[in-house]
Residue, then its C-alpha position, 0 to 999 in steps of 0.5 A: x843214538x842207535x838205541x833211540x832209532x830202534x826204540x822208534x821202530x820197535x814202538x811203531x811196529x808194535x803199535x801197528x800189530x796191536x791195531x791190526x789185531x783188534x777184532x770187531x763185529x761181523x759187518x752187516x753186509x754179510x753174504x747170505x748166499x755163501x754156504x760155509x761147511x768146514x774149513x777148506x770146504x767153503x762153497x761159492x755161489x747160490x747152490x745152483x752150480x753157478x760160478x760166483x766170486x765175491x770181491x771186497x774193496x773200498x768204494x771210490x765214490x766216483x762212479x764208473x765213468x773212467x773219463x771222470x774218475x782216476x780211481x783204481x778201485x773204480x777201474x777194477x769194476x769199469x774195466x770188466x764192462x768197458x774196454x780200451x782199444x789196447x790193454x795191459x795184461x797182468x804181466x804188464x804187457x800191452x795187447x790188442x783188444x778191440x783192434x786187429x793189430x797194434x796201430x801203424x805209425x807214420x814215419x814222422x811219428x804223427x799219424x796212427x792208423x787203426x783197424x777195429x775188429x769186426x763183429x764186436x758188440x756192446x752188451x746192448x747189441x749194438x756193433x762197435x764202429x769208428x763213430x763210437x771211438x770218435x765219440x768217446x775221444x770227443x766226449x773226453x775233450x768236451x769241457x762239460x764232461x769234466x774228464x780228469x785225465x786229458x793230459x794223457x791224450x791232449x797231444x791229439x791235434x785239436x784236443x786243446x781247442x776242444x778243451x778251450x771251448x773253441x772247437x766242438x770236434x776233434x780235428x786230429x780224428x780222421x774217420x775212414x770207414x766203420x772200421x778204419x780211422x786215423x789219429x793225428x798228433x800235434x807232435x811226436x809222443x812215444x808213450x801214446x800207444x801205451x796211454x791207449x791201453x789205460x782205463x782212461x781210454x775205455x770206449x763207450x757206445x755213442x748213442x747209449x752214452x748220450x742217452x744216459x747223459x750225466x748219469x753215465x757211470x752211475x747205477x747200471x748206466x755203463x755199457x761196454x764190450x767187456x766180459x761182464x755187464x752190470x746186473x745191479x749197482x746201488x753205488x753204495x754197498x754192492x755192484x753185481x756183474x754177470x757174464x757177457x755171453x756174447x763176449x768177443x774175447x771168448x769164454x768168460x769163466x765166472x757167471x757172476x762177479x759181486x763187488x762188495x764195498x767196505x769202509x775200512x780194511x779191518x771190517x773187510x778182512x773180518x768179512x773175509x774171515x767170515x766167508x762173506x767175501x772170497x778175495x781182497x787186497x791185504x794192507x801191509x800193516x796187516x800182513x804179519x797178522x794174516x801170514x800167521x794163519x793164512x800164509x797159503x792164501x796170500x799172494x804178493x806182487x810189486x806194482x810199478x811205484x815208488x814210495x818217497x818223501x815229497x818235498x816243497x822245494x820253495x819252503x824254508x830249509x828244504x830249498x837248500x840242497x844240502x838239507x835235502x841230501x842230509x835227509x836222504x843220508x839220515x834214513x836207513x831204508x833197509x831197516x825201515x822196510x824190514x821193521x815198519x813194513x815187515x819186509x813188504x817192500x824193496x829199499x830204493x836204489x833211485x827214484x824210478x821203480x826197478x821194473x821200469x826201463x830207465x832204472x839203473x840196475x847197477x846202483x846199491x840201496x841209497x846210502x845211509x850215513x848219519x855222520x856224513x849227514x851231520x857234517x853236511x848240515x854243519x858245513x852248511x851252517x846248521x850246527x844248532x839244528x833245524x825244524x821241519x814239518x811233515x803233513x801226512x795222511x793216516x797211511x803214512x803216519x807210521x813211516x814218518x814217525x820212524x823217519x822222525x827218529x832218523x832225522x832227530x839223530x842228525x839234528x833235524x827236528x821233524x814235527x809230524x802232523x796227521x791230517x785228513x785227505x781233504x786237508x792234505x789235498x787243499x794244503x798241497x794245492x796251496x803249496x803249504x806242505x813242507x814234506x809229505x809221504x807219496x806213493x807215485x805209481x805208473x799205470x804201465x812200465x814207462x818212465x814218462x808216467x813216473x817222472x814227467x807227470x810229477x817232476x816236469x817243471x810245468x807239472x810240479x807246481x800242481x804237486x806242491x813240489x816246485x821243481x824246475x830244472x831245464x836240463x831235466x825237462x829237456x831229457x824228458x822232452x827228448x825221451x817223449x819224442x824218441x821212438x827208440x826205446x833203448x835211447x829213451x831208457x838211457x835218457x830217463x836214467x840220466x834224468x833220474x840221476x839229476x833228480x835223485x842224486x844231484x838235486x835231491x828233489x825227492x827222497x825215494x824210500x822203497x818200491x812197495x810190495x802189495x798183496x791180496x788174500x784169496x780163498x783156496x778155491x779162487x784160481x788163476x787170479x793175478x795182479x800185474x800192477x795197480x788195478x784188480x782185473x778179473x779177465x782170467x780168474x776162475x773158481x774151483x767148484x769141486 
């Protein structure tokens, strides 16, 4: 039977390489300003001595208003223009941006006191004051806005009233003067300061945002305090950002940042080969191909995520914990990562990502034992085998085809159905997906983000999981209320053990590796987690 598994793995690895090796015509969105001479002598810019960086990515198609978008692609642009009070740098460390210091917290953990930096100006010349912060948060909770990430801030007193339409102002926001304000929570919430460092808390200029109305975040209708401002944006093919000469954070290295949109990864990487772009993400499926000729241009990093099998715990067979445990035991995670991913990942030891507090560093790679899986199934009365169905998107097909081979070996026949994103989202929302692939990333290194938003009982139904464990929920509630980070990590470790090794409510596979490819003249570009930021990047004009 091991030969069958190797056959599955080899076949899909070969298919992946074959697909990524296929070439294509040069994309029509070529950059006429690039002056390419010889290899290693690619110049950037327009020949005027300006520093220009060309970045290629997919178009999220959601606009750049981060109250209305949850896309990391949109955030990579918006975060260069608009800033939050705090932010996570590319070392995943939180730092102050628009404040003089981190907020002071009252003894009861409910009141946060803030002081804005003086003299910070939006790129329209208007100074940032408390009224802009207040407007930003009240806009977030105004139903007409349609904000998508209110759950990260709805613990602010009065937020739920605004969302329900029973209030038009945020009672938990206390303006003291132009530079001082308090935010009052309904109950203690330890990750609150961390949530303020996300793109969802970017601060907008009150009057300019009101004037733009529904067009805020569309075209050039985005104004902020960030290092760049939008010169042009057709919302379809390209966004051009230029240096904010009056940036409160100091000198900005680049004169121009051009973000060019590409519909697919292969076209984008052909553009990179042609010199039309200088920097791009590199999908794992194309890593081996590009390592052969561009190894020195590839930089690898590990985002704060976990790739796992998401299960519908109400579905036939999956509702039995014995079946879930057998699925976990049937999968050789090390072989899966080394073969299908060409090593671009770390085999999972538990659910929590290995860089998040609460991850149990003492654990080995999750057990691979097909004989034990067979016995568990037999003891549970499944001697004749069972049939399961996985509904997956294109990005998960190769992984699930390999998983199909592993499960077949222990008597589980898995049908893998590939669907488009719209069908997948609809079927999950309706609770009709028995198994699927998921990469769940945290925006910052805190277990609440990975565990509460997906598996807490009141949230799991919306994920098509239907997990409900009172002990697990209480551990997460206690961790949310605690201000002791060591205690919080221990609580999350206990919750992870229940989720992963008692209930098998999810089947962790690996902690994904990501990578980007950049021309040799691109300097000091790093990625800490999910979002590409250009705060420190430079280009060598020599």
